[in-house]
C-alpha positions in Angstrom: 26.3 28.7 -6.2 28.9 26.6 -4.2 30.6 24.3 -6.2 32.5 21.1 -5.2 36.0 23.2 -6.1 34.9 25.7 -3.3 34.7 23.0 -0.8 38.0 21.4 -1.8 39.5 24.6 -1.6 38.0 25.4 1.8 39.4 22.2 3.0 42.7 22.3 0.9 42.2 18.9 -0.8 41.1 17.7 -4.4 37.7 17.7 -5.9 38.2 13.9 -6.3 38.6 13.8 -2.4 35.6 15.7 -1.8 33.6 13.5 -4.1 34.8 10.5 -2.5 34.2 11.7 0.8 30.5 12.6 0.2 29.7 9.6 -1.8 31.1 7.5 0.8 33.3 5.7 -1.8 37.2 4.6 -1.1 39.1 4.9 1.8 39.3 8.3 3.4 40.6 9.1 6.9 37.4 9.4 9.0 38.5 12.9 10.5 38.9 14.2 6.8 35.4 12.9 5.7 33.9 14.5 8.8 35.8 17.7 7.8 34.8 17.7 4.1 31.2 17.3 5.1 31.0 19.6 7.7 32.5 22.4 5.0 30.0 21.3 2.4 27.3 21.8 4.9 28.6 25.2 6.2 29.0 26.5 2.6 25.6 25.1 1.2 26.9 22.7 -1.2 24.5 20.4 -2.7 25.9 17.7 -5.3 24.7 17.9 -8.8 22.5 14.8 -8.8 21.7 14.8 -12.4 25.1 14.9 -13.5 26.1 12.3 -11.1 23.4 10.1 -12.5 24.6 10.9 -16.3 28.2 9.8 -15.1 27.4 6.8 -13.3 24.2 5.8 -15.6 22.3 5.1 -12.5 19.5 7.0 -11.1 18.8 7.8 -7.2 15.3 8.4 -7.7 12.3 5.5 -7.6 9.0 5.9 -8.3 5.9 5.0 -6.0 2.4 5.0 -7.6 -0.4 4.2 -5.4 -4.2 4.7 -5.7 -5.0 7.1 -3.1 -2.3 8.6 -0.4 -5.3 9.8 1.7 -6.1 6.2 2.4 -4.4 5.3 5.9 -3.6 1.9 4.2 -1.6 3.5 1.4 0.0 6.3 3.7 1.6 3.6 5.9 3.0 1.9 2.9 4.3 5.2 1.3 6.2 6.0 4.9 7.7 2.4 4.5 8.9 2.6 1.2 10.7 6.0 1.7 12.1 4.9 4.8 13.6 1.8 3.3 14.5 4.0 0.1 16.4 6.6 2.0 18.2 3.7 4.1 19.5 2.6 0.6 20.3 6.0 -0.8 17.4 6.6 -3.0 14.6 9.4 -3.0 11.0 8.7 -3.7 8.4 10.2 -6.4 5.2 9.9 -5.2 2.3 9.6 -7.6 -1.4 9.4 -6.7 -3.9 7.9 -9.5 -7.3 7.8 -7.6 -7.9 4.5 -9.4 -7.9 6.3 -12.8 -6.1 4.4 -15.4 -5.5 7.7 -17.3 -3.6 9.3 -14.6 -1.7 6.1 -13.7 -0.5 5.9 -17.4 0.7 9.7 -17.1 2.6 9.2 -14.1 4.1 5.9 -15.6 5.2 7.8 -18.6 6.6 10.7 -16.6 8.6 8.2 -14.5 10.1 6.7 -17.5 11.1 9.9 -19.1 12.7 10.9 -15.7 14.8 7.7 -16.2 14.0 6.5 -12.6 15.8 3.7 -11.2 12.7 1.5 -10.6 9.1 1.8 -10.0 6.6 0.5 -7.0 2.9 0.1 -8.3 -0.2 -0.5 -6.9 -2.0 -1.0 -10.3 -5.6 0.3 -11.2 -8.0 -2.2 -12.1 -7.7 -2.0 -15.5 -3.9 -2.4 -15.4 -4.5 -5.3 -13.0 -6.4 -7.3 -15.6 -3.4 -6.9 -18.2 0.2 -7.1 -17.7 1.1 -6.1 -21.4 1.9 -2.4 -20.7 3.8 -3.0 -17.3 6.1 -5.6 -19.1 7.3 -3.1 -21.4 8.5 -0.8 -18.7 12.3 0.0 -19.3 13.3 -0.4 -15.7 12.7 -2.7 -12.8 8.9 -2.8 -11.2 7.7 -4.1 -8.1 3.7 -4.5 -7.8 2.0 -4.2 -4.4 -1.5 -4.9 -3.2 -3.0 -6.3 -6.5 -1.4 -9.1 -8.3 -1.2 -8.5 -12.3 -1.5 -11.9 -14.2 1.7 -12.7 -16.4 3.4 -9.5 -15.1 7.3 -9.9 -15.1 7.9 -8.0 -12.0 8.1 -8.9 -8.3 5.1 -8.8 -6.2 4.2 -7.9 -2.7 0.5 -8.4 -1.4 -2.0 -10.3 0.9 -4.4 -12.8 0.1 -7.3 -10.8 -0.3 -10.0 -13.3 -1.0 -9.0 -15.3 2.1 -8.7 -12.1 4.3 -12.3 -11.3 3.2 -13.6 -14.7 3.4 -12.1 -15.3 7.1 -13.7 -12.0 8.5 -17.1 -12.9 6.7 -16.9 -16.5 8.3 -16.4 -14.8 11.7 -19.8 -12.7 11.3 -21.4 -15.9 10.4 -20.2 -17.7 13.3 -21.7 -14.9 15.4 -25.0 -16.1 13.8 -25.0 -13.5 11.4 -27.1 -14.3 8.2 -28.2 -11.4 6.3 -24.9 -9.6 5.7 -24.1 -7.0 3.5 -20.7 -6.3 2.1 -19.2 -3.0 0.5 -16.3 -3.4 -1.8 -14.3 -0.9 -3.8 -15.3 -0.4 -7.3 -12.9 -0.6 -10.3 -10.2 -2.0 -8.1 -8.7 -5.6 -8.2 -8.4 -5.7 -4.3 -12.3 -5.0 -4.2 -13.0 -7.6 -6.7 -10.8 -10.4 -4.7 -12.5 -9.4 -1.5 -16.2 -9.7 -2.9 -15.1 -13.3 -4.0 -13.9 -14.3 -0.8 -17.1 -12.9 0.9 -19.1 -14.8 -1.9 -17.4 -17.9 -1.1 -18.1 -18.1 2.7 -21.6 -17.5 2.2 -21.9 -20.2 -0.2 -19.6 -22.5 2.2 -22.1 -21.8 5.1 -25.1 -22.5 2.8 -26.3 -18.8 3.2 -28.3 -17.3 0.3 -25.9 -15.3 -2.0 -27.8 -12.6 -3.0 -25.8 -10.2 -5.5 -27.8 -7.1 -4.0 -26.0 -7.7 -0.9 -22.6 -7.1 -2.5 -22.3 -3.2 -3.3 -19.3 -1.8 -5.2 -18.7 1.9 -4.1 -15.8 4.5 -4.6 -13.6 4.0 -1.6 -14.2 7.0 -0.2 -15.5 8.1 3.3 -18.7 9.9 2.0 -19.7 7.1 -0.3 -19.3 4.6 2.7 -21.5 7.0 4.7 -24.1 7.4 2.0 -24.3 3.9 1.1 -24.9 2.6 4.6 -27.5 5.5 5.2 -29.3 3.9 2.2 -28.8 0.2 3.6 -30.5 1.1 6.8 -33.6 2.7 5.3 -34.2 -0.3 3.2 -37.2 -2.7 4.0 -34.9 -5.7 4.4 -32.1 -4.4 6.7 -29.2 -7.0 7.1 -27.9 -7.9 10.5 -24.3 -7.3 9.6 -22.3 -4.8 7.3 -18.7 -5.8 6.2 -16.6 -3.0 4.5 -13.6 -3.9 2.7 -12.1 -0.4 2.4 -10.6 1.7 5.2 -11.9 5.0 4.2 -15.4 3.8 3.2 -15.3 2.5 6.8 -14.9 5.7 8.5 -18.2 6.8 6.7 -20.4 3.6 7.0 -19.7 3.5 10.7 -20.4 7.0 11.3 -23.9 6.4 9.3 -24.7 3.3 11.4 -23.8 5.1 14.8 -26.1 8.3 13.6 -29.0 6.0 12.9 -29.8 4.7 16.3 -29.6 1.1 15.2 -27.9 -0.7 17.9 -24.5 -2.3 17.4 -23.9 -5.2 17.5 -27.1 -6.1 18.8 -29.0 -5.3 15.7 -26.5 -4.8 13.2 -22.9 -6.1 13.4 -19.9 -4.2 11.8 -16.7 -5.2 10.5 -14.0 -3.8 8.3 -10.6 -3.7 6.9 -7.5 -2.0 8.2 -6.6 -1.3 12.0 -6.6 2.4 11.8 -6.5 4.3 15.3 -10.2 5.0 15.4 -11.6 1.5 14.9 -10.1 0.7 18.7 -11.2 4.0 20.2 -14.9 4.2 19.1 -17.4 2.3 21.0 -18.2 -0.5 20.1 -14.8 -1.0 19.1 -14.6 -2.4 15.2 -13.7 -6.0 14.3 -11.1 -5.6 11.5 -8.7 -7.4 9.4 -5.1 -5.7 10.0 -3.1 -5.8 7.1 0.7 -5.5 7.4 1.2 -2.2 5.7 4.4 -1.2 6.9 5.9 -4.5 6.3 4.2 -4.2 2.5 6.1 -1.1 1.8 9.2 -2.2 3.2 9.4 -5.6 1.5 8.5 -3.5 -1.9 11.7 -1.2 -1.4 13.8 -4.2 -0.6 12.6 -6.1 -3.6 13.2 -3.1 -5.9 16.7 -2.5 -4.8 17.7 -6.1 -5.1 16.3 -6.1 -8.7 18.0 -2.7 -9.6 21.3 -4.4 -8.2 20.5 -7.6 -10.1 18.2 -7.7 -12.9 18.6 -11.0 -14.1 17.6 -12.5 -10.6 14.5 -14.9 -10.4 11.0 -13.2 -10.0 9.6 -13.0 -6.4 6.1 -13.1 -4.8 5.7 -12.6 -1.3 2.5 -12.8 0.4 2.0 -11.4 3.8 -0.4 -12.6 5.9 -3.3 -10.7 7.6 -4.4 -10.8 11.1 -8.2 -10.8 12.3 -8.6 -8.8 15.4 -12.0 -9.5 17.0 -13.8 -6.6 19.0 -16.9 -5.6 20.3 -18.7 -4.5 17.3 -19.4 -8.2 16.1 -20.2 -9.2 19.7 -17.2 -10.8 20.7 -13.7 -9.6 21.5 -11.2 -12.2 21.1 -8.0 -11.3 19.4 -7.2 -13.6 16.2 -4.0 -15.5 15.1 -0.6 -13.9 14.6 0.6 -13.0 11.2 2.6 -15.0 9.2 4.2 -14.7 5.4 4.8 -17.1 2.8 7.1 -16.6 -0.3 6.8 -17.9 -3.6 9.7 -17.8 -6.5 9.3 -18.5 -10.2 
């Protein structure tokens, strides 16, 4: 295995010079730096990051813990975190919890054992209800997607309740009065969106029937099965709102296969502006979430916290955007996205 001494011998310099050239530290003539980097690549030299981290007492890895990497919402967040982390010199460990608290606990313990520099976490519903375990983590933490009351961590999210309330109000404005909402089970996000849905119905004076708030696993097959059952019921709704992007895929497929006309008989609206939502006919009215911006902001806040552990806690709320298409009977674009920030 090629060592730093081999690279130094090849270039006729000291090992200290090679180290400075490869880490970007101290002044070195640019032509020498490029010569050393080229030699390292040619000889197949890879720095011992573990040893480097031990010497500097600083890890170059961060942990990213999300609910479901197959969900396009989290996929785009993961890409943004990786892009920003690499730009700042960090690698990313990706962990997938499937909304299971036991898996979340396992991964958090592993990340602590690995002494990562920091963690970005989309907490499970159980964790979102209690900050005790998170506040004991020995490294910086940024929470995304779901707020955790009393957590001593930076947070990046959207106002989920307000977003779902806005989407529900749009359906009501189109004359829909028997709206069924599908929400993620065991998820703080699903709970918040159900609350926004409920508030919009109450504000419009419409019946708030708990049977029309359905909680399901956030998977395509569950969305499909649930909508098939809804459409077979004697009290068929005149609109279906799905607050999870994966479940929306199955829900829309069930609606199209049923022969029910959309939007004439049943309007359809969902969260997440995935590619399919604008390609199908009728195109789907959605709440677009700023997923890439969430990931980028989370990585930025984590890097800042690593560099300055004592700085004030920050809470960044990014604004969603309502995109109105034909599935609700209208096709006007909603307002542009904004963002607000709270500091404590």
